[in-house]
N, C-alpha and C positions, 0 to 999 in steps of 0.2 A: 377778301378771303375766298379761296376756291372751295366750293362745296361739292363739286362733282368732278369726275375725271375730265380732263381737257386734252384733246388730241391736237397736236401741232404737226407741221410737215415732217420734222425730224425727231419728234419726241412726244412725250406724254407727261402731263402734270397730274399728280395724284394727291388728293387732300388728306391731311392728317389733323384731326381735331385735337387741339391742345388747350382750348379754353374751357373753363368751368364756371358755372354761376356762383359756386361756393366751394371752398375747401377748408378743411380743419387745420389751418396754419395762419400765422399772423398776416403775412402778405399773400392773400388769396388771388392777387392779380397775376401771380406767376403761373406758369403752365402746368398742366396735368394731363397725362395720357392714360385713358382707361383701356381695359382689355378689348372691348368691342372696337374702339377706334383703331388700335394698332393692328388687330386682326383684319379689319376691313382694308386698311392701307397696304398691308402685306399682300393680301389677295389681289388687289388692284395692280400692285407693282409686278407681281408674279404673272399676271395675265397680259401684261404689255407685250406687244409684238417684239420678237427678237430683232436686234439691230437698230432699235430706236432708243434714244436717250430717255431715261425715266427720272423725273424730278418729283420730289415730294414737297408739297407746300403746307407749312404750318405757321401759325401766328408767332409762337414762342421759339427762341433758339433751344435746341434739344440739349446741348452741352456747352461748357465754357469754350470760348474761342479767343485767340489773340488777334488783334487787328494788325495786319502787316505794316511794318515801318513805324509803329507807334508803341507806346507803353500801355495802350488801352486794352483791357481785357473785358470781353462781353461775357456777362454772367448768364449761363444757361441753367437756371434752377428749375427746369421743368421736371416734375416728378415722373419717373419712368423714362426720361429722355435718353440716357445712355443705353439702356436696354432696347429702346425703340430704334435708335440709330443702328445698333448692331443687327437687329432683326430686319430692318429695311435694307441694309447693305447685303445681308445674306439672301434676301428675296430678289435682289438685282437692281436696287436704286442706285443711280449715278450721282445724285445730289439731293440736298435738302435746302429749300428756299424758306427763309424766315424773316420776321419783322420784329415788332414789339419794342426793341431797344433803340430804334431810329439811328443805328450806326452801321454804315456799310462795311462788310467784311467778306473775305473769300479765303478759305483755308481748305487744303486738300488733306484728307486723312486716309490711312490704309487700315481697313477694317476687314477682318476675316478674309484676307487676300484680295480685297477689292479696293479700288481707289474711289473715294466718295468726296464730293465737293460740298462744303458747308458755305452757303451764300446768304449773307444778311443784307436786307434792303436798307437803304438810307431813308430819308424822308423828304418830302417837298414842303414840310412845315417851316414857317418862318420863325417859330418860337426859338428861344435861345437853346442851342445844342452845342455839343463839343465839335460836331462836324457841320460843314455847310450843307444846305439842301442838295440832295443827290438822288440818283437812281442807278440801277445796274443795267448794263448792256451785256446780255448773255448770248453767246453764239453757240449754236448746236451744230455738230457735225453728225455723220452717220454713226450713231451709237456712242457718241462722246460729247463732252463739253469742250468746245474748241477755244473758248475764251470767255473771261468775265472781266468787265471793267466798270468801276464806279465812275459815273459821269456827274459833273456838277450841273445842277438845274439852272 
């Protein structure tokens, strides 16, 4: 998990806290975004130098996503996730990197006139999963995501 901004040659990764020690709902392992966390992430995205790709890293998927080429639907039951995604897009985020579900995915969405990539990490775990162990190869260009490819471990 990324806890601080991380600068790369062609981009910046900004953290967004979606974990909570406790929530008032049956499955409290699902994500939650509080006001302080989304405000901090928005500010960090907004401060990123222009012309650099900005990715937000969170543990939980913010919204539901379909896995390309399959019938699999990743459930993004993060409280405040849809609003956070809209706010991050408006602030200038180019993509959101997530985990938690151990399913690789990549979906492009158009939000508030911006193209935003939703990218889910696979897992290197050998436990039984619907998908084989994998990781993402993400290529950044100047101010854009040039390619995303899930690779088998």
